[in-house]
Biopython code that builds the backbone (N, CA, C, O; Angstrom):
import numpy as np
from Bio.PDB.StructureBuilder import StructureBuilder

atoms = [
    (1, "MET", "N", (37.125, 108.762, 48.618)),
    (1, "MET", "CA", (36.542, 107.516, 49.394)),
    (1, "MET", "C", (37.417, 106.582, 50.183)),
    (1, "MET", "O", (38.571, 106.942, 49.946)),
    (2, "CYS", "N", (37.429, 105.670, 50.916)),
    (2, "CYS", "CA", (37.911, 104.859, 51.928)),
    (2, "CYS", "C", (37.153, 103.490, 51.067)),
    (2, "CYS", "O", (37.984, 102.817, 50.458)),
    (3, "PHE", "N", (36.034, 103.115, 50.970)),
    (3, "PHE", "CA", (35.731, 101.975, 50.605)),
    (3, "PHE", "C", (34.519, 101.979, 49.700)),
    (3, "PHE", "O", (33.554, 102.633, 50.096)),
    (4, "LEU", "N", (34.412, 101.253, 48.372)),
    (4, "LEU", "CA", (32.872, 102.282, 47.441)),
    (4, "LEU", "C", (32.365, 100.097, 47.770)),
    (4, "LEU", "O", (33.133, 99.143, 47.888)),
    (5, "ASN", "N", (31.193, 100.134, 47.796)),
    (5, "ASN", "CA", (29.994, 99.514, 47.785)),
    (5, "ASN", "C", (28.813, 100.081, 46.757)),
    (5, "ASN", "O", (28.188, 101.109, 47.019)),
    (6, "ILE", "N", (28.585, 99.303, 45.572)),
    (6, "ILE", "CA", (27.721, 99.967, 44.829)),
    (6, "ILE", "C", (26.843, 98.048, 44.760)),
    (6, "ILE", "O", (27.223, 96.879, 44.697)),
    (7, "VAL", "N", (25.575, 98.800, 44.824)),
    (7, "VAL", "CA", (24.365, 97.647, 44.521)),
    (7, "VAL", "C", (22.940, 98.103, 43.651)),
    (7, "VAL", "O", (22.323, 99.155, 43.820)),
    (8, "GLY", "N", (22.666, 97.217, 42.858)),
    (8, "GLY", "CA", (21.419, 97.915, 41.381)),
    (8, "GLY", "C", (20.736, 96.805, 41.794)),
    (8, "GLY", "O", (21.259, 95.878, 42.414)),
    (9, "LYS", "N", (19.396, 96.875, 41.419)),
    (9, "LYS", "CA", (18.192, 96.068, 41.296)),
    (9, "LYS", "C", (17.768, 96.413, 40.340)),
    (9, "LYS", "O", (17.883, 97.569, 39.934)),
    (10, "ILE", "N", (16.826, 94.972, 39.397)),
    (10, "ILE", "CA", (15.972, 95.322, 38.204)),
    (10, "ILE", "C", (15.532, 93.938, 38.153)),
    (10, "ILE", "O", (16.044, 92.818, 38.143)),
    (11, "ASP", "N", (13.660, 94.790, 38.107)),
    (11, "ASP", "CA", (13.426, 93.277, 37.753)),
    (11, "ASP", "C", (13.287, 92.379, 36.070)),
    (11, "ASP", "O", (13.224, 92.988, 35.002)),
    (12, "SER", "N", (13.269, 91.172, 36.175)),
    (12, "SER", "CA", (13.406, 90.616, 35.102)),
    (12, "SER", "C", (12.646, 90.514, 33.866)),
    (12, "SER", "O", (12.879, 90.289, 32.678)),
    (13, "GLN", "N", (11.410, 90.825, 34.782)),
    (13, "GLN", "CA", (10.151, 90.869, 33.982)),
    (13, "GLN", "C", (10.665, 92.375, 33.039)),
    (13, "GLN", "O", (11.132, 91.727, 32.102)),
    (14, "VAL", "N", (10.833, 93.377, 32.749)),
    (14, "VAL", "CA", (11.500, 94.060, 31.998)),
    (14, "VAL", "C", (12.007, 93.723, 30.976)),
    (14, "VAL", "O", (11.526, 94.041, 29.889)),
    (15, "LEU", "N", (12.785, 93.205, 31.068)),
    (15, "LEU", "CA", (14.110, 92.378, 29.883)),
    (15, "LEU", "C", (13.341, 91.511, 29.399)),
    (15, "LEU", "O", (12.236, 91.161, 29.814)),
    (16, "SER", "N", (14.091, 91.046, 28.244)),
    (16, "SER", "CA", (13.555, 90.142, 26.855)),
    (16, "SER", "C", (14.309, 88.458, 27.441)),
    (16, "SER", "O", (15.455, 88.221, 27.824)),
    (17, "ARG", "N", (12.828, 87.319, 27.261)),
    (17, "ARG", "CA", (13.411, 86.159, 27.774)),
    (17, "ARG", "C", (14.184, 85.636, 26.663)),
    (17, "ARG", "O", (13.994, 85.985, 25.498)),
    (18, "GLU", "N", (15.198, 84.663, 27.094)),
    (18, "GLU", "CA", (15.974, 83.846, 26.363)),
    (18, "GLU", "C", (17.302, 84.592, 25.504)),
    (18, "GLU", "O", (17.801, 84.393, 24.397)),
    (19, "THR", "N", (17.601, 85.604, 26.692)),
    (19, "THR", "CA", (18.460, 86.343, 26.383)),
    (19, "THR", "C", (19.301, 86.764, 27.142)),
    (19, "THR", "O", (19.040, 87.361, 28.186)),
    (20, "ARG", "N", (20.594, 86.476, 26.661)),
    (20, "ARG", "CA", (21.536, 87.094, 27.849)),
    (20, "ARG", "C", (22.578, 88.388, 27.401)),
    (20, "ARG", "O", (23.168, 88.765, 26.388)),
    (21, "TYR", "N", (22.413, 88.807, 28.809)),
    (21, "TYR", "CA", (22.478, 90.021, 29.157)),
    (21, "TYR", "C", (24.064, 90.586, 29.864)),
    (21, "TYR", "O", (24.601, 90.056, 30.837)),
    (22, "ALA", "N", (24.470, 91.471, 29.290)),
    (22, "ALA", "CA", (25.974, 91.934, 30.718)),
    (22, "ALA", "C", (25.381, 92.961, 31.247)),
    (22, "ALA", "O", (24.503, 93.598, 30.665)),
    (23, "ALA", "N", (25.839, 93.231, 32.480)),
    (23, "ALA", "CA", (25.833, 94.419, 32.946)),
    (23, "ALA", "C", (27.363, 94.954, 33.015)),
    (23, "ALA", "O", (28.299, 94.183, 33.227)),
    (24, "TYR", "N", (27.561, 96.629, 32.775)),
    (24, "TYR", "CA", (28.956, 97.519, 32.893)),
    (24, "TYR", "C", (28.725, 98.502, 33.719)),
    (24, "TYR", "O", (27.611, 99.016, 33.823)),
    (25, "LEU", "N", (29.787, 98.880, 34.414)),
    (25, "LEU", "CA", (29.699, 99.488, 35.347)),
    (25, "LEU", "C", (30.217, 101.019, 34.338)),
    (25, "LEU", "O", (31.173, 100.937, 33.567)),
    (26, "VAL", "N", (29.748, 101.796, 34.440)),
    (26, "VAL", "CA", (30.395, 103.097, 33.321)),
    (26, "VAL", "C", (30.839, 104.171, 34.502)),
    (26, "VAL", "O", (30.271, 104.552, 35.526)),
    (27, "TYR", "N", (31.820, 104.412, 34.030)),
    (27, "TYR", "CA", (32.426, 105.411, 35.260)),
    (27, "TYR", "C", (33.932, 105.954, 34.394)),
    (27, "TYR", "O", (34.458, 105.370, 33.447)),
    (28, "LYS", "N", (34.489, 107.482, 35.180)),
    (28, "LYS", "CA", (35.407, 107.520, 34.714)),
    (28, "LYS", "C", (36.131, 108.399, 35.730)),
    (28, "LYS", "O", (35.668, 108.348, 36.869)),
    (29, "VAL", "N", (37.232, 109.235, 35.520)),
    (29, "VAL", "CA", (37.915, 109.738, 36.801)),
    (29, "VAL", "C", (38.693, 110.720, 36.252)),
    (29, "VAL", "O", (39.390, 110.590, 35.246)),
    (30, "LYS", "N", (38.513, 112.147, 37.219)),
    (30, "LYS", "CA", (39.018, 113.289, 37.392)),
    (30, "LYS", "C", (40.522, 113.545, 36.759)),
    (30, "LYS", "O", (41.132, 112.505, 37.005)),
    (31, "GLU", "N", (41.076, 114.117, 36.317)),
    (31, "GLU", "CA", (41.905, 113.776, 35.378)),
    (31, "GLU", "C", (42.941, 114.292, 36.582)),
    (31, "GLU", "O", (43.913, 113.541, 36.503)),
    (32, "ALA", "N", (43.093, 114.981, 37.360)),
    (32, "ALA", "CA", (43.986, 115.521, 38.440)),
    (32, "ALA", "C", (43.792, 114.578, 39.604)),
    (32, "ALA", "O", (44.210, 115.017, 40.676)),
    (33, "SER", "N", (43.168, 113.203, 39.626)),
    (33, "SER", "CA", (43.127, 112.629, 40.803)),
    (33, "SER", "C", (43.561, 110.868, 40.594)),
    (33, "SER", "O", (43.084, 109.733, 40.575)),
    (34, "ASN", "N", (44.924, 111.708, 40.455)),
    (34, "ASN", "CA", (45.965, 110.033, 39.689)),
    (34, "ASN", "C", (45.925, 109.122, 40.951)),
    (34, "ASN", "O", (46.100, 107.955, 40.602)),
    (35, "ASP", "N", (45.696, 109.289, 42.769)),
    (35, "ASP", "CA", (45.381, 109.019, 43.962)),
    (35, "ASP", "C", (44.605, 107.960, 43.592)),
    (35, "ASP", "O", (44.970, 107.016, 44.292)),
    (36, "LEU", "N", (43.387, 107.485, 42.578)),
    (36, "LEU", "CA", (42.574, 106.902, 42.427)),
    (36, "LEU", "C", (43.228, 105.363, 42.080)),
    (36, "LEU", "O", (42.927, 104.283, 42.587)),
    (37, "VAL", "N", (44.100, 105.630, 41.166)),
    (37, "VAL", "CA", (45.081, 104.422, 40.342)),
    (37, "VAL", "C", (46.158, 104.369, 40.526)),
    (37, "VAL", "O", (47.074, 104.008, 39.787)),
    (38, "HIS", "N", (46.150, 104.757, 41.629)),
    (38, "HIS", "CA", (47.808, 104.795, 42.329)),
    (38, "HIS", "C", (48.260, 103.421, 42.309)),
    (38, "HIS", "O", (47.785, 102.531, 43.015)),
    (39, "PRO", "N", (49.506, 103.240, 41.195)),
    (39, "PRO", "CA", (50.448, 101.712, 41.123)),
    (39, "PRO", "C", (50.780, 100.826, 42.015)),
    (39, "PRO", "O", (50.859, 99.606, 41.872)),
    (40, "GLN", "N", (50.970, 101.447, 42.920)),
    (40, "GLN", "CA", (51.394, 100.784, 44.629)),
    (40, "GLN", "C", (49.991, 100.073, 45.400)),
    (40, "GLN", "O", (50.054, 99.186, 46.252)),
    (41, "HIS", "N", (48.727, 100.701, 44.868)),
    (41, "HIS", "CA", (47.764, 100.333, 45.657)),
    (41, "HIS", "C", (46.783, 100.502, 44.822)),
    (41, "HIS", "O", (46.282, 101.626, 44.797)),
    (42, "PRO", "N", (46.204, 99.383, 43.855)),
    (42, "PRO", "CA", (45.410, 99.488, 42.820)),
    (42, "PRO", "C", (44.225, 99.315, 43.366)),
    (42, "PRO", "O", (44.224, 98.780, 44.475)),
    (43, "ILE", "N", (43.159, 99.632, 42.876)),
    (43, "ILE", "CA", (42.038, 99.313, 43.501)),
    (43, "ILE", "C", (41.134, 97.904, 43.011)),
    (43, "ILE", "O", (40.784, 97.888, 41.831)),
    (44, "MET", "N", (40.818, 96.932, 43.733)),
    (44, "MET", "CA", (40.360, 95.825, 43.347)),
    (44, "MET", "C", (39.073, 95.418, 44.132)),
    (44, "MET", "O", (38.785, 95.427, 45.329)),
    (45, "PHE", "N", (38.223, 94.959, 42.677)),
    (45, "PHE", "CA", (37.279, 95.237, 42.767)),
    (45, "PHE", "C", (36.489, 93.585, 43.396)),
    (45, "PHE", "O", (37.365, 92.723, 43.467)),
    (46, "CYS", "N", (35.433, 93.188, 43.721)),
    (46, "CYS", "CA", (35.002, 91.767, 43.323)),
    (46, "CYS", "C", (32.981, 92.372, 43.089)),
    (46, "CYS", "O", (32.285, 93.241, 43.615)),
    (47, "THR", "N", (32.777, 91.399, 42.115)),
    (47, "THR", "CA", (31.440, 91.884, 41.647)),
    (47, "THR", "C", (30.768, 90.888, 41.199)),
    (47, "THR", "O", (31.371, 90.032, 40.552)),
    (48, "SER", "N", (29.302, 90.756, 41.446)),
    (48, "SER", "CA", (28.371, 89.731, 41.403)),
    (48, "SER", "C", (27.312, 90.137, 40.762)),
    (48, "SER", "O", (26.837, 91.264, 40.903)),
    (49, "VAL", "N", (26.907, 89.362, 40.096)),
    (49, "VAL", "CA", (25.470, 89.094, 39.218)),
    (49, "VAL", "C", (24.173, 88.373, 39.702)),
    (49, "VAL", "O", (23.815, 87.570, 38.841)),
    (50, "THR", "N", (23.289, 88.389, 40.866)),
    (50, "THR", "CA", (22.713, 86.863, 41.126)),
    (50, "THR", "C", (20.718, 87.357, 40.609)),
    (50, "THR", "O", (20.033, 88.360, 40.806)),
    (51, "ILE", "N", (20.504, 86.214, 40.017)),
    (51, "ILE", "CA", (19.042, 85.988, 38.990)),
    (51, "ILE", "C", (18.651, 84.724, 40.328)),
    (51, "ILE", "O", (19.503, 84.003, 40.847)),
    (52, "ASN", "N", (17.483, 84.722, 40.596)),
    (52, "ASN", "CA", (17.625, 83.813, 41.836)),
    (52, "ASN", "C", (18.096, 82.798, 42.848)),
    (52, "ASN", "O", (18.415, 82.889, 44.033)),
    (53, "ARG", "N", (18.038, 81.869, 42.047)),
    (53, "ARG", "CA", (19.629, 81.410, 42.998)),
    (53, "ARG", "C", (20.717, 81.507, 42.385)),
    (53, "ARG", "O", (21.747, 81.670, 43.038)),
    (54, "HIS", "N", (20.751, 81.436, 41.082)),
    (54, "HIS", "CA", (22.496, 81.474, 40.325)),
    (54, "HIS", "C", (22.905, 82.919, 40.421)),
    (54, "HIS", "O", (22.317, 83.945, 40.083)),
    (55, "LYS", "N", (24.013, 82.723, 40.947)),
    (55, "LYS", "CA", (24.878, 83.783, 41.180)),
    (55, "LYS", "C", (26.302, 83.932, 40.649)),
    (55, "LYS", "O", (27.054, 83.015, 40.980)),
    (56, "THR", "N", (26.963, 85.150, 39.698)),
    (56, "THR", "CA", (28.346, 85.043, 38.764)),
    (56, "THR", "C", (29.052, 85.882, 40.062)),
    (56, "THR", "O", (28.488, 86.655, 40.835)),
    (57, "ILE", "N", (29.924, 85.628, 40.047)),
    (57, "ILE", "CA", (31.231, 86.238, 40.811)),
    (57, "ILE", "C", (32.387, 86.534, 40.367)),
    (57, "ILE", "O", (33.114, 85.601, 40.026)),
    (58, "LYS", "N", (32.786, 87.680, 40.270)),
    (58, "LYS", "CA", (33.926, 87.633, 39.175)),
    (58, "LYS", "C", (35.070, 88.649, 39.835)),
    (58, "LYS", "O", (34.371, 89.160, 40.710)),
    (59, "GLU", "N", (36.184, 89.177, 39.957)),
    (59, "GLU", "CA", (37.212, 89.908, 40.881)),
    (59, "GLU", "C", (38.276, 90.505, 39.221)),
    (59, "GLU", "O", (38.727, 89.868, 38.269)),
    (60, "PHE", "N", (38.308, 92.361, 39.682)),
    (60, "PHE", "CA", (39.171, 92.776, 38.587)),
    (60, "PHE", "C", (40.117, 94.015, 39.319)),
    (60, "PHE", "O", (40.004, 94.060, 40.544)),
    (61, "ALA", "N", (40.989, 94.972, 38.722)),
    (61, "ALA", "CA", (41.409, 95.763, 39.449)),
    (61, "ALA", "C", (41.204, 96.744, 38.139)),
    (61, "ALA", "O", (41.086, 96.619, 36.920)),
    (62, "CYS", "N", (41.236, 97.984, 39.300)),
    (62, "CYS", "CA", (40.938, 99.159, 38.169)),
    (62, "CYS", "C", (42.070, 99.377, 37.164)),
    (62, "CYS", "O", (42.835, 98.417, 37.261)),
    (63, "ASN", "N", (42.498, 100.259, 36.222)),
    (63, "ASN", "CA", (42.488, 100.211, 35.169)),
    (63, "ASN", "C", (44.420, 101.371, 36.026)),
    (63, "ASN", "O", (44.730, 101.990, 37.045)),
    (64, "ASP", "N", (44.843, 101.093, 35.133)),
    (64, "ASP", "CA", (46.267, 102.151, 36.035)),
    (64, "ASP", "C", (46.269, 103.077, 34.864)),
    (64, "ASP", "O", (47.465, 103.340, 34.737)),
    (65, "GLU", "N", (45.844, 103.500, 34.256)),
    (65, "GLU", "CA", (45.496, 104.799, 33.562)),
    (65, "GLU", "C", (44.609, 105.453, 33.564)),
    (65, "GLU", "O", (43.608, 104.926, 34.050)),
    (66, "ILE", "N", (44.410, 107.312, 32.913)),
    (66, "ILE", "CA", (43.645, 108.093, 33.783)),
    (66, "ILE", "C", (42.800, 107.772, 32.394)),
    (66, "ILE", "O", (43.365, 107.859, 31.304)),
    (67, "PRO", "N", (41.466, 107.412, 32.504)),
    (67, "PRO", "CA", (40.649, 107.717, 31.280)),
    (67, "PRO", "C", (39.964, 109.415, 31.464)),
    (67, "PRO", "O", (39.476, 110.105, 32.359)),
    (68, "GLN", "N", (40.335, 109.542, 29.831)),
    (68, "GLN", "CA", (39.980, 111.146, 29.168)),
    (68, "GLN", "C", (38.139, 111.032, 29.031)),
    (68, "GLN", "O", (37.469, 111.962, 28.583)),
    (69, "GLU", "N", (37.590, 109.821, 29.473)),
    (69, "GLU", "CA", (36.425, 109.806, 28.870)),
    (69, "GLU", "C", (35.556, 108.450, 29.661)),
    (69, "GLU", "O", (36.121, 107.728, 30.482)),
    (70, "TRP", "N", (34.118, 108.269, 29.252)),
    (70, "TRP", "CA", (33.540, 107.611, 29.991)),
    (70, "TRP", "C", (34.169, 106.211, 29.560)),
    (70, "TRP", "O", (34.559, 105.955, 28.421)),
    (71, "TRP", "N", (34.212, 105.185, 30.854)),
    (71, "TRP", "CA", (34.761, 104.455, 30.719)),
    (71, "TRP", "C", (33.430, 102.785, 30.704)),
    (71, "TRP", "O", (32.230, 103.037, 30.806)),
    (72, "GLU", "N", (33.734, 101.806, 30.617)),
    (72, "GLU", "CA", (32.890, 100.831, 31.140)),
    (72, "GLU", "C", (34.191, 99.325, 31.529)),
    (72, "GLU", "O", (35.344, 99.207, 31.113)),
    (73, "VAL", "N", (33.212, 98.184, 32.660)),
    (73, "VAL", "CA", (34.182, 97.364, 32.456)),
    (73, "VAL", "C", (32.617, 96.360, 33.092)),
    (73, "VAL", "O", (31.818, 96.761, 33.939)),
    (74, "GLU", "N", (32.588, 95.290, 32.503)),
    (74, "GLU", "CA", (32.059, 93.629, 32.856)),
    (74, "GLU", "C", (31.467, 93.650, 34.391)),
    (74, "GLU", "O", (32.231, 93.258, 35.272)),
    (75, "ILE", "N", (30.679, 93.911, 34.611)),
    (75, "ILE", "CA", (30.653, 93.330, 36.177)),
    (75, "ILE", "C", (29.989, 92.161, 36.241)),
    (75, "ILE", "O", (29.932, 91.573, 37.321)),
    (76, "GLY", "N", (29.361, 91.620, 35.064)),
    (76, "GLY", "CA", (29.274, 90.451, 35.139)),
    (76, "GLY", "C", (28.209, 90.196, 33.838)),
    (76, "GLY", "O", (27.901, 91.161, 33.138)),
    (77, "GLU", "N", (27.628, 88.755, 33.536)),
    (77, "GLU", "CA", (26.563, 88.737, 32.563)),
    (77, "GLU", "C", (25.642, 87.619, 33.590)),
    (77, "GLU", "O", (26.011, 87.173, 34.676)),
    (78, "PHE", "N", (24.372, 87.344, 32.886)),
    (78, "PHE", "CA", (23.382, 86.606, 33.049)),
    (78, "PHE", "C", (22.372, 86.272, 31.651)),
    (78, "PHE", "O", (22.239, 86.961, 30.640)),
    (79, "TYR", "N", (21.794, 85.092, 31.967)),
    (79, "TYR", "CA", (20.714, 84.659, 31.197)),
    (79, "TYR", "C", (19.022, 84.444, 31.694)),
    (79, "TYR", "O", (18.523, 83.608, 32.447)),
    (80, "ILE", "N", (18.232, 85.908, 30.700)),
    (80, "ILE", "CA", (17.045, 84.990, 30.993)),
    (80, "ILE", "C", (15.652, 84.165, 30.662)),
    (80, "ILE", "O", (14.649, 84.360, 29.974)),
    (81, "GLU", "N", (16.082, 83.286, 31.410)),
    (81, "GLU", "CA", (15.090, 81.648, 30.270)),
    (81, "GLU", "C", (13.739, 82.256, 30.361)),
    (81, "GLU", "O", (13.499, 83.394, 30.763)),
    (82, "ASN", "N", (12.746, 81.232, 29.878)),
    (82, "ASN", "CA", (11.846, 81.893, 29.271)),
    (82, "ASN", "C", (10.681, 81.950, 30.244)),
    (82, "ASN", "O", (9.852, 81.193, 29.740)),
    (83, "GLY", "N", (10.339, 82.280, 31.000)),
    (83, "GLY", "CA", (8.939, 81.823, 32.092)),
    (83, "GLY", "C", (9.996, 82.304, 33.577)),
    (83, "GLY", "O", (9.388, 82.309, 34.647)),
    (84, "GLU", "N", (11.302, 82.634, 33.610)),
    (84, "GLU", "CA", (11.496, 83.044, 34.186)),
    (84, "GLU", "C", (11.598, 84.435, 35.008)),
    (84, "GLU", "O", (12.084, 85.500, 34.627)),
    (85, "GLU", "N", (11.033, 84.132, 36.175)),
    (85, "GLU", "CA", (10.721, 86.011, 36.991)),
    (85, "GLU", "C", (11.790, 86.101, 38.158)),
    (85, "GLU", "O", (12.399, 85.147, 38.643)),
    (86, "GLY", "N", (11.881, 87.247, 38.464)),
    (86, "GLY", "CA", (12.576, 87.774, 39.690)),
    (86, "GLY", "C", (13.151, 88.594, 39.901)),
    (86, "GLY", "O", (12.759, 89.622, 39.348)),
    (87, "GLU", "N", (13.772, 88.658, 40.341)),
    (87, "GLU", "CA", (14.532, 90.184, 40.681)),
    (87, "GLU", "C", (16.474, 89.732, 40.504)),
    (87, "GLU", "O", (17.180, 88.992, 41.189)),
    (88, "ILE", "N", (16.752, 90.487, 39.412)),
    (88, "ILE", "CA", (18.594, 91.001, 39.657)),
    (88, "ILE", "C", (19.362, 91.442, 40.506)),
    (88, "ILE", "O", (19.325, 92.631, 40.190)),
    (89, "LYS", "N", (19.906, 91.400, 41.187)),
    (89, "LYS", "CA", (20.767, 91.767, 42.121)),
    (89, "LYS", "C", (22.236, 92.366, 41.016)),
    (89, "LYS", "O", (22.538, 91.688, 40.033)),
    (90, "LEU", "N", (22.707, 93.149, 41.219)),
    (90, "LEU", "CA", (24.341, 93.620, 40.817)),
    (90, "LEU", "C", (24.543, 94.151, 42.055)),
    (90, "LEU", "O", (23.753, 94.712, 42.815)),
    (91, "MET", "N", (26.098, 93.819, 42.196)),
    (91, "MET", "CA", (27.014, 94.101, 43.063)),
    (91, "MET", "C", (28.344, 94.128, 42.835)),
    (91, "MET", "O", (28.924, 93.131, 42.405)),
    (92, "LEU", "N", (29.035, 95.382, 43.125)),
    (92, "LEU", "CA", (30.125, 95.614, 42.794)),
    (92, "LEU", "C", (30.686, 96.242, 44.361)),
    (92, "LEU", "O", (30.179, 97.202, 44.942)),
    (93, "ALA", "N", (31.654, 95.563, 44.763)),
    (93, "ALA", "CA", (32.326, 95.830, 46.225)),
    (93, "ALA", "C", (33.989, 96.369, 46.229)),
    (93, "ALA", "O", (34.468, 95.829, 45.231)),
    (94, "GLU", "N", (35.005, 97.135, 46.859)),
    (94, "GLU", "CA", (36.236, 97.266, 46.572)),
    (94, "GLU", "C", (36.258, 96.407, 47.285)),
    (94, "GLU", "O", (35.442, 96.125, 48.164)),
    (95, "ILE", "N", (37.695, 95.613, 46.833)),
    (95, "ILE", "CA", (38.000, 94.349, 47.827)),
    (95, "ILE", "C", (39.480, 95.162, 48.676)),
    (95, "ILE", "O", (40.482, 95.445, 48.020)),
    (96, "GLY", "N", (39.379, 95.447, 50.180)),
    (96, "GLY", "CA", (40.332, 95.985, 50.866)),
    (96, "GLY", "C", (40.020, 97.375, 51.399)),
    (96, "GLY", "O", (39.593, 97.473, 52.549)),
    (97, "GLY", "N", (40.216, 98.555, 50.582)),
    (97, "GLY", "CA", (39.696, 100.249, 50.746)),
    (97, "GLY", "C", (40.298, 100.625, 51.887)),
    (97, "GLY", "O", (39.588, 101.342, 52.591)),
    (98, "ALA", "N", (41.672, 100.314, 52.427)),
    (98, "ALA", "CA", (42.679, 100.682, 53.340)),
    (98, "ALA", "C", (43.326, 102.153, 53.154)),
    (98, "ALA", "O", (44.011, 102.702, 54.016)),
    (99, "PHE", "N", (42.906, 102.871, 51.513)),
    (99, "PHE", "CA", (43.253, 103.861, 51.226)),
    (99, "PHE", "C", (42.271, 105.023, 50.677)),
    (99, "PHE", "O", (41.402, 104.707, 49.865)),
    (100, "PHE", "N", (42.378, 106.160, 51.042)),
    (100, "PHE", "CA", (41.613, 107.272, 50.647)),
    (100, "PHE", "C", (41.790, 108.190, 49.155)),
    (100, "PHE", "O", (42.723, 108.944, 48.878)),
    (101, "ARG", "N", (40.881, 107.943, 48.520)),
    (101, "ARG", "CA", (40.993, 108.257, 46.789)),
    (101, "ARG", "C", (39.891, 109.161, 46.845)),
    (101, "ARG", "O", (39.087, 109.527, 47.703)),
    (102, "THR", "N", (40.186, 109.461, 45.323)),
    (102, "THR", "CA", (39.202, 110.861, 45.297)),
    (102, "THR", "C", (39.339, 110.749, 43.770)),
    (102, "THR", "O", (40.266, 110.296, 43.099)),
    (103, "GLY", "N", (37.786, 111.456, 43.291)),
    (103, "GLY", "CA", (38.183, 111.444, 42.084)),
    (103, "GLY", "C", (37.354, 110.657, 40.991)),
    (103, "GLY", "O", (37.448, 110.871, 39.782)),
    (104, "LEU", "N", (36.431, 109.606, 41.653)),
    (104, "LEU", "CA", (36.231, 108.709, 40.743)),
    (104, "LEU", "C", (34.143, 109.137, 40.231)),
    (104, "LEU", "O", (33.139, 109.277, 40.929)),
    (105, "ILE", "N", (34.303, 109.175, 39.261)),
    (105, "ILE", "CA", (33.114, 109.267, 38.696)),
    (105, "ILE", "C", (32.610, 108.327, 38.233)),
    (105, "ILE", "O", (33.051, 107.598, 37.345)),
    (106, "ILE", "N", (30.921, 108.215, 39.214)),
    (106, "ILE", "CA", (30.410, 106.644, 38.259)),
    (106, "ILE", "C", (29.069, 106.994, 37.767)),
    (106, "ILE", "O", (28.217, 107.296, 38.603)),
    (107, "GLN", "N", (28.732, 106.993, 36.344)),
    (107, "GLN", "CA", (27.545, 107.358, 35.897)),
    (107, "GLN", "C", (26.589, 106.356, 36.122)),
    (107, "GLN", "O", (25.432, 106.672, 36.400)),
    (108, "GLY", "N", (27.034, 104.866, 36.009)),
    (108, "GLY", "CA", (25.689, 104.094, 36.480)),
    (108, "GLY", "C", (26.126, 102.958, 35.872)),
    (108, "GLY", "O", (27.218, 102.779, 35.331)),
    (109, "ILE", "N", (24.809, 101.857, 36.041)),
    (109, "ILE", "CA", (25.018, 100.364, 35.624)),
    (109, "ILE", "C", (24.073, 100.246, 34.309)),
    (109, "ILE", "O", (22.886, 100.568, 34.273)),
    (110, "ASP", "N", (25.002, 99.608, 33.011)),
    (110, "ASP", "CA", (24.143, 99.442, 32.094)),
    (110, "ASP", "C", (24.231, 98.427, 31.710)),
    (110, "ASP", "O", (25.360, 97.984, 31.497)),
    (111, "ILE", "N", (22.894, 97.499, 31.418)),
    (111, "ILE", "CA", (22.546, 96.166, 30.769)),
    (111, "ILE", "C", (22.045, 96.314, 29.972)),
    (111, "ILE", "O", (21.100, 97.078, 29.775)),
    (112, "ARG", "N", (22.811, 95.257, 28.963)),
    (112, "ARG", "CA", (22.399, 95.207, 27.496)),
    (112, "ARG", "C", (22.779, 94.087, 27.020)),
    (112, "ARG", "O", (23.979, 93.901, 27.220)),
    (113, "PRO", "N", (22.178, 93.127, 26.383)),
    (113, "PRO", "CA", (21.971, 92.142, 25.683)),
    (113, "PRO", "C", (23.490, 91.963, 24.985)),
    (113, "PRO", "O", (24.134, 92.872, 24.463)),
    (114, "LYS", "N", (23.841, 90.750, 25.094)),
    (114, "LYS", "CA", (25.263, 90.539, 24.602)),
    (114, "LYS", "C", (25.551, 89.312, 23.332)),
    (114, "LYS", "O", (24.983, 88.232, 23.170)),
    (115, "HIS", "N", (26.325, 89.762, 22.777)),
    (115, "HIS", "CA", (26.484, 89.390, 21.982)),
    (115, "HIS", "C", (27.491, 88.041, 21.481)),
    (115, "HIS", "O", (27.542, 87.716, 20.295)),
]
sb = StructureBuilder()
sb.init_structure("model")
sb.init_model(0)
sb.init_chain("A")
sb.init_seg("    ")
for serial, (resi, resn, name, xyz) in enumerate(atoms, 1):
    if name == "N":
        sb.init_residue(resn, " ", resi, " ")
    sb.init_atom(name, np.array(xyz, "f"), 0.0, 1.0, " ", f" {name:<3s}", serial, name[0])
structure = sb.get_structure()
């Protein structure tokens, strides 16, 4: 891959009201693919969670260690108010993307209540 962009959507009606949620990217890296987390060229991501007109944005770097199992990184969080309806949009995009990399395996985006 040279550039990664993931977008997911979910209807807020399938989630509980008056609850704070967090969204997590669940991924792992093939053991032989150390070019994915090269220390001289770390992968930088920008994430956003949008519900109606409220948007949260955050940036992070891919971990320098090679995970052996599935890892999670928090994309963002959001709160569902009572009576609020609409679509929740989750986005993760690589910043830059000038280097070809291999070995990223994405299981999906997990949304769950945040304590």
